[in-house]
CHARMM internal coordinates of N, CA and C (Angstrom, degrees):
IC EDIT
DIST 1 N 1 CA 1.4721
DIST 1 CA 1 C 1.5634
ANGL 1 N 1 CA 1 C 112.41
DIST 1 C 2 N 1.2360
ANGL 1 CA 1 C 2 N 117.84
DIHE 1 N 1 CA 1 C 2 N -46.88
DIST 2 N 2 CA 1.4259
ANGL 1 C 2 N 2 CA 122.02
DIHE 1 CA 1 C 2 N 2 CA 179.17
DIST 2 CA 2 C 1.4768
ANGL 2 N 2 CA 2 C 114.70
DIHE 1 C 2 N 2 CA 2 C -62.60
DIST 2 C 3 N 1.3284
ANGL 2 CA 2 C 3 N 111.42
DIHE 2 N 2 CA 2 C 3 N -33.28
DIST 3 N 3 CA 1.6350
ANGL 2 C 3 N 3 CA 117.34
DIHE 2 CA 2 C 3 N 3 CA 176.56
DIST 3 CA 3 C 1.4856
ANGL 3 N 3 CA 3 C 107.34
DIHE 2 C 3 N 3 CA 3 C -59.11
DIST 3 C 4 N 1.3274
ANGL 3 CA 3 C 4 N 114.82
DIHE 3 N 3 CA 3 C 4 N -50.01
DIST 4 N 4 CA 1.4719
ANGL 3 C 4 N 4 CA 121.09
DIHE 3 CA 3 C 4 N 4 CA -176.16
DIST 4 CA 4 C 1.5134
ANGL 4 N 4 CA 4 C 115.18
DIHE 3 C 4 N 4 CA 4 C -56.55
DIST 4 C 5 N 1.4082
ANGL 4 CA 4 C 5 N 110.76
DIHE 4 N 4 CA 4 C 5 N -40.41
DIST 5 N 5 CA 1.4151
ANGL 4 C 5 N 5 CA 118.37
DIHE 4 CA 4 C 5 N 5 CA -175.11
DIST 5 CA 5 C 1.6511
ANGL 5 N 5 CA 5 C 106.82
DIHE 4 C 5 N 5 CA 5 C -71.04
DIST 5 C 6 N 1.3322
ANGL 5 CA 5 C 6 N 109.69
DIHE 5 N 5 CA 5 C 6 N -40.88
DIST 6 N 6 CA 1.5950
ANGL 5 C 6 N 6 CA 109.60
DIHE 5 CA 5 C 6 N 6 CA -179.82
DIST 6 CA 6 C 1.5958
ANGL 6 N 6 CA 6 C 109.08
DIHE 5 C 6 N 6 CA 6 C -69.84
DIST 6 C 7 N 1.3072
ANGL 6 CA 6 C 7 N 121.39
DIHE 6 N 6 CA 6 C 7 N -27.16
DIST 7 N 7 CA 1.4434
ANGL 6 C 7 N 7 CA 119.29
DIHE 6 CA 6 C 7 N 7 CA 176.33
DIST 7 CA 7 C 1.4664
ANGL 7 N 7 CA 7 C 111.77
DIHE 6 C 7 N 7 CA 7 C -70.40
DIST 7 C 8 N 1.3414
ANGL 7 CA 7 C 8 N 115.44
DIHE 7 N 7 CA 7 C 8 N -42.49
DIST 8 N 8 CA 1.5043
ANGL 7 C 8 N 8 CA 121.68
DIHE 7 CA 7 C 8 N 8 CA 175.25
DIST 8 CA 8 C 1.5288
ANGL 8 N 8 CA 8 C 109.17
DIHE 7 C 8 N 8 CA 8 C -59.95
DIST 8 C 9 N 1.3503
ANGL 8 CA 8 C 9 N 119.67
DIHE 8 N 8 CA 8 C 9 N -48.34
DIST 9 N 9 CA 1.4163
ANGL 8 C 9 N 9 CA 122.26
DIHE 8 CA 8 C 9 N 9 CA 175.73
DIST 9 CA 9 C 1.5831
ANGL 9 N 9 CA 9 C 114.76
DIHE 8 C 9 N 9 CA 9 C -54.55
DIST 9 C 10 N 1.3215
ANGL 9 CA 9 C 10 N 112.78
DIHE 9 N 9 CA 9 C 10 N -40.71
DIST 10 N 10 CA 1.4289
ANGL 9 C 10 N 10 CA 121.01
DIHE 9 CA 9 C 10 N 10 CA -174.72
DIST 10 CA 10 C 1.6327
ANGL 10 N 10 CA 10 C 108.53
DIHE 9 C 10 N 10 CA 10 C -69.50
DIST 10 C 11 N 1.2804
ANGL 10 CA 10 C 11 N 112.89
DIHE 10 N 10 CA 10 C 11 N -39.23
DIST 11 N 11 CA 1.4465
ANGL 10 C 11 N 11 CA 119.31
DIHE 10 CA 10 C 11 N 11 CA -177.57
DIST 11 CA 11 C 1.4043
ANGL 11 N 11 CA 11 C 109.02
DIHE 10 C 11 N 11 CA 11 C -68.09
DIST 11 C 12 N 1.3875
ANGL 11 CA 11 C 12 N 120.01
DIHE 11 N 11 CA 11 C 12 N -45.61
DIST 12 N 12 CA 1.4025
ANGL 11 C 12 N 12 CA 122.73
DIHE 11 CA 11 C 12 N 12 CA 178.51
DIST 12 CA 12 C 1.4985
ANGL 12 N 12 CA 12 C 114.96
DIHE 11 C 12 N 12 CA 12 C -60.26
DIST 12 C 13 N 1.3495
ANGL 12 CA 12 C 13 N 117.27
DIHE 12 N 12 CA 12 C 13 N -38.30
DIST 13 N 13 CA 1.3709
ANGL 12 C 13 N 13 CA 124.22
DIHE 12 CA 12 C 13 N 13 CA 178.60
DIST 13 CA 13 C 1.4970
ANGL 13 N 13 CA 13 C 113.71
DIHE 12 C 13 N 13 CA 13 C -68.95
DIST 13 C 14 N 1.2997
ANGL 13 CA 13 C 14 N 115.62
DIHE 13 N 13 CA 13 C 14 N -37.37
DIST 14 N 14 CA 1.5453
ANGL 13 C 14 N 14 CA 123.50
DIHE 13 CA 13 C 14 N 14 CA 175.10
DIST 14 CA 14 C 1.4585
ANGL 14 N 14 CA 14 C 109.11
DIHE 13 C 14 N 14 CA 14 C -62.08
DIST 14 C 15 N 1.3162
ANGL 14 CA 14 C 15 N 116.33
DIHE 14 N 14 CA 14 C 15 N -47.44
DIST 15 N 15 CA 1.5706
ANGL 14 C 15 N 15 CA 124.74
DIHE 14 CA 14 C 15 N 15 CA 179.54
DIST 15 CA 15 C 1.5863
ANGL 15 N 15 CA 15 C 106.16
DIHE 14 C 15 N 15 CA 15 C -62.48
DIST 15 C 16 N 1.2355
ANGL 15 CA 15 C 16 N 120.52
DIHE 15 N 15 CA 15 C 16 N -45.30
DIST 16 N 16 CA 1.4498
ANGL 15 C 16 N 16 CA 125.79
DIHE 15 CA 15 C 16 N 16 CA 174.55
DIST 16 CA 16 C 1.4828
ANGL 16 N 16 CA 16 C 116.81
DIHE 15 C 16 N 16 CA 16 C -52.42
DIST 16 C 17 N 1.3409
ANGL 16 CA 16 C 17 N 111.18
DIHE 16 N 16 CA 16 C 17 N -45.72
DIST 17 N 17 CA 1.3730
ANGL 16 C 17 N 17 CA 122.06
DIHE 16 CA 16 C 17 N 17 CA -178.35
DIST 17 CA 17 C 1.5263
ANGL 17 N 17 CA 17 C 115.41
DIHE 16 C 17 N 17 CA 17 C -79.21
DIST 17 C 18 N 1.3304
ANGL 17 CA 17 C 18 N 119.48
DIHE 17 N 17 CA 17 C 18 N -22.01
DIST 18 N 18 CA 1.4752
ANGL 17 C 18 N 18 CA 125.59
DIHE 17 CA 17 C 18 N 18 CA 171.51
DIST 18 CA 18 C 1.5197
ANGL 18 N 18 CA 18 C 112.70
DIHE 17 C 18 N 18 CA 18 C -76.09
DIST 18 C 19 N 1.3311
ANGL 18 CA 18 C 19 N 125.67
DIHE 18 N 18 CA 18 C 19 N -30.63
DIST 19 N 19 CA 1.4627
ANGL 18 C 19 N 19 CA 123.30
DIHE 18 CA 18 C 19 N 19 CA -178.26
DIST 19 CA 19 C 1.3957
ANGL 19 N 19 CA 19 C 110.17
DIHE 18 C 19 N 19 CA 19 C -63.85
DIST 19 C 20 N 1.3333
ANGL 19 CA 19 C 20 N 125.21
DIHE 19 N 19 CA 19 C 20 N -47.70
DIST 20 N 20 CA 1.5666
ANGL 19 C 20 N 20 CA 119.61
DIHE 19 CA 19 C 20 N 20 CA -176.49
DIST 20 CA 20 C 1.4480
ANGL 20 N 20 CA 20 C 113.98
DIHE 19 C 20 N 20 CA 20 C -63.65
DIST 20 C 21 N 1.3490
ANGL 20 CA 20 C 21 N 109.57
DIHE 20 N 20 CA 20 C 21 N -31.50
DIST 21 N 21 CA 1.5884
ANGL 20 C 21 N 21 CA 108.17
DIHE 20 CA 20 C 21 N 21 CA 179.79
DIST 21 CA 21 C 1.4754
ANGL 21 N 21 CA 21 C 111.87
DIHE 20 C 21 N 21 CA 21 C -75.89
DIST 21 C 22 N 1.2633
ANGL 21 CA 21 C 22 N 116.62
DIHE 21 N 21 CA 21 C 22 N -30.58
DIST 22 N 22 CA 1.5409
ANGL 21 C 22 N 22 CA 116.86
DIHE 21 CA 21 C 22 N 22 CA 175.08
DIST 22 CA 22 C 1.5708
ANGL 22 N 22 CA 22 C 109.88
DIHE 21 C 22 N 22 CA 22 C -67.04
DIST 22 C 23 N 1.3232
ANGL 22 CA 22 C 23 N 117.18
DIHE 22 N 22 CA 22 C 23 N -39.95
DIST 23 N 23 CA 1.4464
ANGL 22 C 23 N 23 CA 121.87
DIHE 22 CA 22 C 23 N 23 CA -169.04
DIST 23 CA 23 C 1.5817
ANGL 23 N 23 CA 23 C 103.28
DIHE 22 C 23 N 23 CA 23 C -72.34
DIST 23 C 24 N 1.3854
ANGL 23 CA 23 C 24 N 116.15
DIHE 23 N 23 CA 23 C 24 N -43.05
DIST 24 N 24 CA 1.3640
ANGL 23 C 24 N 24 CA 119.31
DIHE 23 CA 23 C 24 N 24 CA 176.76
DIST 24 CA 24 C 1.4095
ANGL 24 N 24 CA 24 C 116.89
DIHE 23 C 24 N 24 CA 24 C -62.45
DIST 24 C 25 N 1.1682
ANGL 24 CA 24 C 25 N 121.13
DIHE 24 N 24 CA 24 C 25 N -39.98
DIST 25 N 25 CA 1.5261
ANGL 24 C 25 N 25 CA 129.66
DIHE 24 CA 24 C 25 N 25 CA 175.75
DIST 25 CA 25 C 1.6721
ANGL 25 N 25 CA 25 C 106.40
DIHE 24 C 25 N 25 CA 25 C -59.82
DIST 25 C 26 N 1.2463
ANGL 25 CA 25 C 26 N 118.04
DIHE 25 N 25 CA 25 C 26 N -47.97
DIST 26 N 26 CA 1.3899
ANGL 25 C 26 N 26 CA 125.18
DIHE 25 CA 25 C 26 N 26 CA -178.87
DIST 26 CA 26 C 1.4475
ANGL 26 N 26 CA 26 C 109.24
DIHE 25 C 26 N 26 CA 26 C -63.58
DIST 26 C 27 N 1.3623
ANGL 26 CA 26 C 27 N 116.73
DIHE 26 N 26 CA 26 C 27 N -46.52
DIST 27 N 27 CA 1.4826
ANGL 26 C 27 N 27 CA 118.15
DIHE 26 CA 26 C 27 N 27 CA 178.66
DIST 27 CA 27 C 1.4779
ANGL 27 N 27 CA 27 C 118.31
DIHE 26 C 27 N 27 CA 27 C -64.50
DIST 27 C 28 N 1.3943
ANGL 27 CA 27 C 28 N 109.82
DIHE 27 N 27 CA 27 C 28 N -37.98
DIST 28 N 28 CA 1.5282
ANGL 27 C 28 N 28 CA 119.85
DIHE 27 CA 27 C 28 N 28 CA 175.15
DIST 28 CA 28 C 1.5112
ANGL 28 N 28 CA 28 C 114.70
DIHE 27 C 28 N 28 CA 28 C -67.05
DIST 28 C 29 N 1.3618
ANGL 28 CA 28 C 29 N 117.24
DIHE 28 N 28 CA 28 C 29 N -33.11
DIST 29 N 29 CA 1.4949
ANGL 28 C 29 N 29 CA 122.03
DIHE 28 CA 28 C 29 N 29 CA 176.25
DIST 29 CA 29 C 1.5435
ANGL 29 N 29 CA 29 C 111.79
DIHE 28 C 29 N 29 CA 29 C -77.41
DIST 29 C 30 N 1.4006
ANGL 29 CA 29 C 30 N 109.50
DIHE 29 N 29 CA 29 C 30 N -33.23
DIST 30 N 30 CA 1.5831
ANGL 29 C 30 N 30 CA 109.51
DIHE 29 CA 29 C 30 N 30 CA -178.49
DIST 30 CA 30 C 1.5320
ANGL 30 N 30 CA 30 C 114.11
DIHE 29 C 30 N 30 CA 30 C -75.27
DIST 30 C 31 N 1.3790
ANGL 30 CA 30 C 31 N 111.50
DIHE 30 N 30 CA 30 C 31 N -40.99
DIST 31 N 31 CA 1.5145
ANGL 30 C 31 N 31 CA 115.14
DIHE 30 CA 30 C 31 N 31 CA -174.31
DIST 31 CA 31 C 1.5669
ANGL 31 N 31 CA 31 C 111.70
DIHE 30 C 31 N 31 CA 31 C -110.30
DIST 31 C 32 N 1.2186
ANGL 31 CA 31 C 32 N 120.92
DIHE 31 N 31 CA 31 C 32 N -102.04
DIST 32 N 32 CA 1.4335
ANGL 31 C 32 N 32 CA 123.94
DIHE 31 CA 31 C 32 N 32 CA 179.85
DIST 32 CA 32 C 1.4925
ANGL 32 N 32 CA 32 C 108.01
DIHE 31 C 32 N 32 CA 32 C -128.47
DIST 32 C 33 N 1.2627
ANGL 32 CA 32 C 33 N 116.77
DIHE 32 N 32 CA 32 C 33 N 161.02
DIST 33 N 33 CA 1.5486
ANGL 32 C 33 N 33 CA 120.05
DIHE 32 CA 32 C 33 N 33 CA 178.70
DIST 33 CA 33 C 1.4023
ANGL 33 N 33 CA 33 C 117.45
DIHE 32 C 33 N 33 CA 33 C -59.90
DIST 33 C 34 N 1.4038
ANGL 33 CA 33 C 34 N 117.10
DIHE 33 N 33 CA 33 C 34 N -22.76
DIST 34 N 34 CA 1.5095
ANGL 33 C 34 N 34 CA 118.16
DIHE 33 CA 33 C 34 N 34 CA -179.04
DIST 34 CA 34 C 1.5523
ANGL 34 N 34 CA 34 C 111.97
DIHE 33 C 34 N 34 CA 34 C -96.56
DIST 34 C 35 N 1.3633
ANGL 34 CA 34 C 35 N 114.70
DIHE 34 N 34 CA 34 C 35 N 1.31
DIST 35 N 35 CA 1.5069
ANGL 34 C 35 N 35 CA 115.49
DIHE 34 CA 34 C 35 N 35 CA -171.66
DIST 35 CA 35 C 1.6797
ANGL 35 N 35 CA 35 C 107.27
DIHE 34 C 35 N 35 CA 35 C -71.63
DIST 35 C 36 N 1.3445
ANGL 35 CA 35 C 36 N 120.49
DIHE 35 N 35 CA 35 C 36 N -29.48
DIST 36 N 36 CA 1.3795
ANGL 35 C 36 N 36 CA 115.64
DIHE 35 CA 35 C 36 N 36 CA 177.18
DIST 36 CA 36 C 1.5586
ANGL 36 N 36 CA 36 C 119.52
DIHE 35 C 36 N 36 CA 36 C -56.34
DIST 36 C 37 N 1.4569
ANGL 36 CA 36 C 37 N 110.29
DIHE 36 N 36 CA 36 C 37 N -34.33
DIST 37 N 37 CA 1.4078
ANGL 36 C 37 N 37 CA 115.02
DIHE 36 CA 36 C 37 N 37 CA 177.29
DIST 37 CA 37 C 1.6984
ANGL 37 N 37 CA 37 C 109.39
DIHE 36 C 37 N 37 CA 37 C -70.84
DIST 37 C 38 N 1.2836
ANGL 37 CA 37 C 38 N 114.01
DIHE 37 N 37 CA 37 C 38 N -36.25
DIST 38 N 38 CA 1.5298
ANGL 37 C 38 N 38 CA 111.10
DIHE 37 CA 37 C 38 N 38 CA 179.01
DIST 38 CA 38 C 1.5486
ANGL 38 N 38 CA 38 C 108.26
DIHE 37 C 38 N 38 CA 38 C -74.12
DIST 38 C 39 N 1.1633
ANGL 38 CA 38 C 39 N 124.27
DIHE 38 N 38 CA 38 C 39 N -35.69
DIST 39 N 39 CA 1.4463
ANGL 38 C 39 N 39 CA 123.13
DIHE 38 CA 38 C 39 N 39 CA 171.66
DIST 39 CA 39 C 1.5194
ANGL 39 N 39 CA 39 C 119.17
DIHE 38 C 39 N 39 CA 39 C -58.54
DIST 39 C 40 N 1.3702
ANGL 39 CA 39 C 40 N 110.64
DIHE 39 N 39 CA 39 C 40 N -38.14
DIST 40 N 40 CA 1.4153
ANGL 39 C 40 N 40 CA 119.01
DIHE 39 CA 39 C 40 N 40 CA 176.12
DIST 40 CA 40 C 1.4482
ANGL 40 N 40 CA 40 C 113.59
DIHE 39 C 40 N 40 CA 40 C -64.37
DIST 40 C 41 N 1.4128
ANGL 40 CA 40 C 41 N 112.68
DIHE 40 N 40 CA 40 C 41 N -41.65
DIST 41 N 41 CA 1.4434
ANGL 40 C 41 N 41 CA 116.81
DIHE 40 CA 40 C 41 N 41 CA -179.62
DIST 41 CA 41 C 1.4227
ANGL 41 N 41 CA 41 C 111.86
DIHE 40 C 41 N 41 CA 41 C -69.18
DIST 41 C 42 N 1.3052
ANGL 41 CA 41 C 42 N 120.77
DIHE 41 N 41 CA 41 C 42 N -33.73
DIST 42 N 42 CA 1.4259
ANGL 41 C 42 N 42 CA 122.06
DIHE 41 CA 41 C 42 N 42 CA 177.89
DIST 42 CA 42 C 1.5575
ANGL 42 N 42 CA 42 C 108.47
DIHE 41 C 42 N 42 CA 42 C -65.64
DIST 42 C 43 N 1.3634
ANGL 42 CA 42 C 43 N 115.09
DIHE 42 N 42 CA 42 C 43 N -47.59
DIST 43 N 43 CA 1.5006
ANGL 42 C 43 N 43 CA 115.56
DIHE 42 CA 42 C 43 N 43 CA -179.11
DIST 43 CA 43 C 1.5302
ANGL 43 N 43 CA 43 C 110.64
DIHE 42 C 43 N 43 CA 43 C -63.58
DIST 43 C 44 N 1.3341
ANGL 43 CA 43 C 44 N 125.27
DIHE 43 N 43 CA 43 C 44 N -31.67
DIST 44 N 44 CA 1.3302
ANGL 43 C 44 N 44 CA 125.83
DIHE 43 CA 43 C 44 N 44 CA 175.39
DIST 44 CA 44 C 1.4953
ANGL 44 N 44 CA 44 C 114.38
DIHE 43 C 44 N 44 CA 44 C -69.89
DIST 44 C 45 N 1.3309
ANGL 44 CA 44 C 45 N 119.57
DIHE 44 N 44 CA 44 C 45 N -33.28
DIST 45 N 45 CA 1.4564
ANGL 44 C 45 N 45 CA 119.10
DIHE 44 CA 44 C 45 N 45 CA 174.69
DIST 45 CA 45 C 1.5570
ANGL 45 N 45 CA 45 C 104.70
DIHE 44 C 45 N 45 CA 45 C -72.19
DIST 45 C 46 N 1.2658
ANGL 45 CA 45 C 46 N 124.72
DIHE 45 N 45 CA 45 C 46 N -44.07
DIST 46 N 46 CA 1.4085
ANGL 45 C 46 N 46 CA 130.16
DIHE 45 CA 45 C 46 N 46 CA -177.10
DIST 46 CA 46 C 1.5958
ANGL 46 N 46 CA 46 C 108.03
DIHE 45 C 46 N 46 CA 46 C -56.80
DIST 46 C 47 N 1.3865
ANGL 46 CA 46 C 47 N 116.49
DIHE 46 N 46 CA 46 C 47 N -44.99
DIST 47 N 47 CA 1.4588
ANGL 46 C 47 N 47 CA 118.95
DIHE 46 CA 46 C 47 N 47 CA 173.15
DIST 47 CA 47 C 1.5287
ANGL 47 N 47 CA 47 C 115.44
DIHE 46 C 47 N 47 CA 47 C -62.82
DIST 47 C 48 N 1.2671
ANGL 47 CA 47 C 48 N 115.96
DIHE 47 N 47 CA 47 C 48 N -39.44
DIST 48 N 48 CA 1.3985
ANGL 47 C 48 N 48 CA 120.85
DIHE 47 CA 47 C 48 N 48 CA 177.02
DIST 48 CA 48 C 1.5398
ANGL 48 N 48 CA 48 C 111.01
DIHE 47 C 48 N 48 CA 48 C -64.75
DIST 48 C 49 N 1.3022
ANGL 48 CA 48 C 49 N 120.89
DIHE 48 N 48 CA 48 C 49 N -37.61
DIST 49 N 49 CA 1.4314
ANGL 48 C 49 N 49 CA 123.59
DIHE 48 CA 48 C 49 N 49 CA 176.87
DIST 49 CA 49 C 1.5336
ANGL 49 N 49 CA 49 C 111.19
DIHE 48 C 49 N 49 CA 49 C -65.69
DIST 49 C 50 N 1.2903
ANGL 49 CA 49 C 50 N 114.13
DIHE 49 N 49 CA 49 C 50 N -41.46
DIST 50 N 50 CA 1.4570
ANGL 49 C 50 N 50 CA 118.80
DIHE 49 CA 49 C 50 N 50 CA -179.50
DIST 50 CA 50 C 1.4182
ANGL 50 N 50 CA 50 C 111.35
DIHE 49 C 50 N 50 CA 50 C -71.49
DIST 50 C 51 N 1.3055
ANGL 50 CA 50 C 51 N 119.45
DIHE 50 N 50 CA 50 C 51 N -36.92
DIST 51 N 51 CA 1.5019
ANGL 50 C 51 N 51 CA 121.70
DIHE 50 CA 50 C 51 N 51 CA 167.62
DIST 51 CA 51 C 1.4084
ANGL 51 N 51 CA 51 C 115.94
DIHE 50 C 51 N 51 CA 51 C -53.19
DIST 51 C 52 N 1.3610
ANGL 51 CA 51 C 52 N 117.82
DIHE 51 N 51 CA 51 C 52 N -56.04
DIST 52 N 52 CA 1.3873
ANGL 51 C 52 N 52 CA 126.03
DIHE 51 CA 51 C 52 N 52 CA 174.16
DIST 52 CA 52 C 1.5948
ANGL 52 N 52 CA 52 C 115.66
DIHE 51 C 52 N 52 CA 52 C -48.76
DIST 52 C 53 N 1.2660
ANGL 52 CA 52 C 53 N 111.13
DIHE 52 N 52 CA 52 C 53 N -52.61
DIST 53 N 53 CA 1.4589
ANGL 52 C 53 N 53 CA 117.16
DIHE 52 CA 52 C 53 N 53 CA -178.12
DIST 53 CA 53 C 1.5127
ANGL 53 N 53 CA 53 C 114.32
DIHE 52 C 53 N 53 CA 53 C -67.18
DIST 53 C 54 N 1.2783
ANGL 53 CA 53 C 54 N 115.84
DIHE 53 N 53 CA 53 C 54 N -43.10
DIST 54 N 54 CA 1.6040
ANGL 53 C 54 N 54 CA 116.69
DIHE 53 CA 53 C 54 N 54 CA -175.01
DIST 54 CA 54 C 1.5375
ANGL 54 N 54 CA 54 C 114.87
DIHE 53 C 54 N 54 CA 54 C -95.95
DIST 54 C 55 N 1.3839
ANGL 54 CA 54 C 55 N 120.50
DIHE 54 N 54 CA 54 C 55 N -10.24
DIST 55 N 55 CA 1.3153
ANGL 54 C 55 N 55 CA 117.70
DIHE 54 CA 54 C 55 N 55 CA 179.47
DIST 55 CA 55 C 1.5487
ANGL 55 N 55 CA 55 C 113.69
DIHE 54 C 55 N 55 CA 55 C -122.96
DIST 55 C 56 N 1.3609
ANGL 55 CA 55 C 56 N 120.46
DIHE 55 N 55 CA 55 C 56 N 24.06
DIST 56 N 56 CA 1.3882
ANGL 55 C 56 N 56 CA 122.95
DIHE 55 CA 55 C 56 N 56 CA 177.07
DIST 56 CA 56 C 1.4630
ANGL 56 N 56 CA 56 C 108.13
DIHE 55 C 56 N 56 CA 56 C -69.83
DIST 56 C 57 N 1.4077
ANGL 56 CA 56 C 57 N 112.86
DIHE 56 N 56 CA 56 C 57 N 138.39
DIST 57 N 57 CA 1.4011
ANGL 56 C 57 N 57 CA 128.78
DIHE 56 CA 56 C 57 N 57 CA -177.71
DIST 57 CA 57 C 1.5145
ANGL 57 N 57 CA 57 C 108.50
DIHE 56 C 57 N 57 CA 57 C -108.27
DIST 57 C 58 N 1.2983
ANGL 57 CA 57 C 58 N 116.86
DIHE 57 N 57 CA 57 C 58 N 117.42
DIST 58 N 58 CA 1.5000
ANGL 57 C 58 N 58 CA 118.23
DIHE 57 CA 57 C 58 N 58 CA -178.77
DIST 58 CA 58 C 1.4489
ANGL 58 N 58 CA 58 C 104.86
DIHE 57 C 58 N 58 CA 58 C -74.58
DIST 58 C 59 N 1.4658
ANGL 58 CA 58 C 59 N 111.45
DIHE 58 N 58 CA 58 C 59 N 141.09
DIST 59 N 59 CA 1.4703
ANGL 58 C 59 N 59 CA 120.95
DIHE 58 CA 58 C 59 N 59 CA 177.47
DIST 59 CA 59 C 1.5457
ANGL 59 N 59 CA 59 C 115.65
DIHE 58 C 59 N 59 CA 59 C -56.99
DIST 59 C 60 N 1.3047
ANGL 59 CA 59 C 60 N 112.34
DIHE 59 N 59 CA 59 C 60 N -38.66
DIST 60 N 60 CA 1.5981
ANGL 59 C 60 N 60 CA 117.59
DIHE 59 CA 59 C 60 N 60 CA -174.93
DIST 60 CA 60 C 1.5397
ANGL 60 N 60 CA 60 C 104.64
DIHE 59 C 60 N 60 CA 60 C -72.49
DIST 60 C 61 N 1.3804
ANGL 60 CA 60 C 61 N 122.85
DIHE 60 N 60 CA 60 C 61 N -33.59
DIST 61 N 61 CA 1.3780
ANGL 60 C 61 N 61 CA 119.49
DIHE 60 CA 60 C 61 N 61 CA 177.27
DIST 61 CA 61 C 1.5491
ANGL 61 N 61 CA 61 C 113.66
DIHE 60 C 61 N 61 CA 61 C -66.74
DIST 61 C 62 N 1.3815
ANGL 61 CA 61 C 62 N 110.68
DIHE 61 N 61 CA 61 C 62 N -42.29
DIST 62 N 62 CA 1.5303
ANGL 61 C 62 N 62 CA 117.63
DIHE 61 CA 61 C 62 N 62 CA -179.07
DIST 62 CA 62 C 1.6015
ANGL 62 N 62 CA 62 C 104.47
DIHE 61 C 62 N 62 CA 62 C -60.16
DIST 62 C 63 N 1.2517
ANGL 62 CA 62 C 63 N 119.32
DIHE 62 N 62 CA 62 C 63 N -50.91
DIST 63 N 63 CA 1.5412
ANGL 62 C 63 N 63 CA 121.53
DIHE 62 CA 62 C 63 N 63 CA 177.29
DIST 63 CA 63 C 1.4554
ANGL 63 N 63 CA 63 C 112.08
DIHE 62 C 63 N 63 CA 63 C -53.86
DIST 63 C 64 N 1.3649
ANGL 63 CA 63 C 64 N 117.49
DIHE 63 N 63 CA 63 C 64 N -45.41
DIST 64 N 64 CA 1.3775
ANGL 63 C 64 N 64 CA 116.73
DIHE 63 CA 63 C 64 N 64 CA -178.63
DIST 64 CA 64 C 1.5366
ANGL 64 N 64 CA 64 C 114.41
DIHE 63 C 64 N 64 CA 64 C -68.54
DIST 64 C 65 N 1.1512
ANGL 64 CA 64 C 65 N 117.21
DIHE 64 N 64 CA 64 C 65 N -33.93
DIST 65 N 65 CA 1.5275
ANGL 64 C 65 N 65 CA 122.45
DIHE 64 CA 64 C 65 N 65 CA 179.44
DIST 65 CA 65 C 1.4558
ANGL 65 N 65 CA 65 C 107.77
DIHE 64 C 65 N 65 CA 65 C -70.36
DIST 65 C 66 N 1.3917
ANGL 65 CA 65 C 66 N 122.73
DIHE 65 N 65 CA 65 C 66 N -38.42
DIST 66 N 66 CA 1.3910
ANGL 65 C 66 N 66 CA 125.42
DIHE 65 CA 65 C 66 N 66 CA 171.52
DIST 66 CA 66 C 1.4908
ANGL 66 N 66 CA 66 C 114.29
DIHE 65 C 66 N 66 CA 66 C -60.57
DIST 66 C 67 N 1.3324
ANGL 66 CA 66 C 67 N 118.37
DIHE 66 N 66 CA 66 C 67 N -38.57
DIST 67 N 67 CA 1.3189
ANGL 66 C 67 N 67 CA 116.60
DIHE 66 CA 66 C 67 N 67 CA -178.55
DIST 67 CA 67 C 1.5242
ANGL 67 N 67 CA 67 C 113.02
DIHE 66 C 67 N 67 CA 67 C -77.53
DIST 67 C 68 N 1.2531
ANGL 67 CA 67 C 68 N 118.59
DIHE 67 N 67 CA 67 C 68 N -33.22
DIST 68 N 68 CA 1.5106
ANGL 67 C 68 N 68 CA 126.43
DIHE 67 CA 67 C 68 N 68 CA 172.82
DIST 68 CA 68 C 1.5847
ANGL 68 N 68 CA 68 C 101.68
DIHE 67 C 68 N 68 CA 68 C -56.39
DIST 68 C 69 N 1.2288
ANGL 68 CA 68 C 69 N 123.96
DIHE 68 N 68 CA 68 C 69 N -47.43
DIST 69 N 69 CA 1.4443
ANGL 68 C 69 N 69 CA 121.56
DIHE 68 CA 68 C 69 N 69 CA -171.11
DIST 69 CA 69 C 1.6045
ANGL 69 N 69 CA 69 C 112.63
DIHE 68 C 69 N 69 CA 69 C -70.19
DIST 69 C 70 N 1.4364
ANGL 69 CA 69 C 70 N 114.30
DIHE 69 N 69 CA 69 C 70 N -29.45
DIST 70 N 70 CA 1.3505
ANGL 69 C 70 N 70 CA 116.05
DIHE 69 CA 69 C 70 N 70 CA 172.34
DIST 70 CA 70 C 1.4700
ANGL 70 N 70 CA 70 C 117.51
DIHE 69 C 70 N 70 CA 70 C -89.82
DIST 70 C 71 N 1.1790
ANGL 70 CA 70 C 71 N 116.59
DIHE 70 N 70 CA 70 C 71 N -8.05
DIST 71 N 71 CA 1.4375
ANGL 70 C 71 N 71 CA 120.16
DIHE 70 CA 70 C 71 N 71 CA 175.17
DIST 71 CA 71 C 1.5127
ANGL 71 N 71 CA 71 C 113.78
DIHE 70 C 71 N 71 CA 71 C 87.39
DIST 71 C 72 N 1.2527
ANGL 71 CA 71 C 72 N 118.49
DIHE 71 N 71 CA 71 C 72 N 8.56
DIST 72 N 72 CA 1.5404
ANGL 71 C 72 N 72 CA 127.06
DIHE 71 CA 71 C 72 N 72 CA 177.83
DIST 72 CA 72 C 1.4215
ANGL 72 N 72 CA 72 C 110.23
DIHE 71 C 72 N 72 CA 72 C -76.30
DIST 72 C 73 N 1.3523
ANGL 72 CA 72 C 73 N 113.51
DIHE 72 N 72 CA 72 C 73 N 167.33
DIST 73 N 73 CA 1.5453
ANGL 72 C 73 N 73 CA 118.46
DIHE 72 CA 72 C 73 N 73 CA -179.47
DIST 73 CA 73 C 1.6192
ANGL 73 N 73 CA 73 C 107.09
DIHE 72 C 73 N 73 CA 73 C -97.43
DIST 73 C 74 N 1.3563
ANGL 73 CA 73 C 74 N 117.11
DIHE 73 N 73 CA 73 C 74 N 153.61
DIST 74 N 74 CA 1.3858
ANGL 73 C 74 N 74 CA 121.07
DIHE 73 CA 73 C 74 N 74 CA -176.49
DIST 74 CA 74 C 1.4428
ANGL 74 N 74 CA 74 C 106.37
DIHE 73 C 74 N 74 CA 74 C -97.32
DIST 74 C 75 N 1.4307
ANGL 74 CA 74 C 75 N 116.34
DIHE 74 N 74 CA 74 C 75 N 147.11
DIST 75 N 75 CA 1.4583
ANGL 74 C 75 N 75 CA 121.99
DIHE 74 CA 74 C 75 N 75 CA 173.33
DIST 75 CA 75 C 1.5530
ANGL 75 N 75 CA 75 C 108.98
DIHE 74 C 75 N 75 CA 75 C -99.77
DIST 75 C 76 N 1.2627
ANGL 75 CA 75 C 76 N 119.48
DIHE 75 N 75 CA 75 C 76 N 2.76
DIST 76 N 76 CA 1.4781
ANGL 75 C 76 N 76 CA 119.69
DIHE 75 CA 75 C 76 N 76 CA -177.76
DIST 76 CA 76 C 1.4759
ANGL 76 N 76 CA 76 C 112.79
DIHE 75 C 76 N 76 CA 76 C -81.43
END
COOR INIT
IC SEED 1 N 1 CA 1 C
IC BUILD
């Protein structure tokens, strides 16, 4: 059973690693050889913006969680 799971994980990882290579080859053939680096930098900036927008932690919530873990009372 474990062997089957490992093989499935390996095949999914291999597929995930092949997609960026195919896309970068297509971008390089369509535009210029240096364009995959520009596209990758744009994608990374977009990923950073999405991370900041969707996973922002509010400072009050962090402080309240810390107080709950220590058992202290909140002043908020």
